[in-house]
Residue, then its C-alpha position, 0 to 999 in steps of 0.5 A: x469497524x468494517x470487516x474485509x467484505x465491508x471494505x471490498x468496494x471501498x478505496x481502502x478495500x481496493x488499495x490495501x490488497x494492491x499494495x500487498x500484492x505489489x510489495x510481496x511480489x517484490x520480495x519486500x517485508x513491510x519493514x523494507x518497504x517502510x525504509x524505502x518509502x521513508x515512513x514507519x513500519x506501522x504506516x505500511x501495516x495500517x494501510x495494508x490492513x485498511x485501518x488507515x488511508x494513504x496520504x494523498x501523495x503516498x500512492x505516487x511515492x510508492x509507484x516511484x519505488x522501482x522495486x515495486x514495479x507498479x507501472x503507476x498502478x497505485x497512483x491510478x487507484 
């Protein structure tokens, strides 16, 4: 399994910390975000650790959560 340094230039290595940034900036726990995104807490956790890539439509769904205030950044990634 690749470590964080190995993932730095990969899509997961960029998306994961970006999602964590927007979530924590909004003051949301992983469980709070999971409830708003209608997924399990495990999905958010695995995406944030880079253990699972987001589904194709998931970045746009996250961008639609007003509380995250991403300005469409996750979908652009």
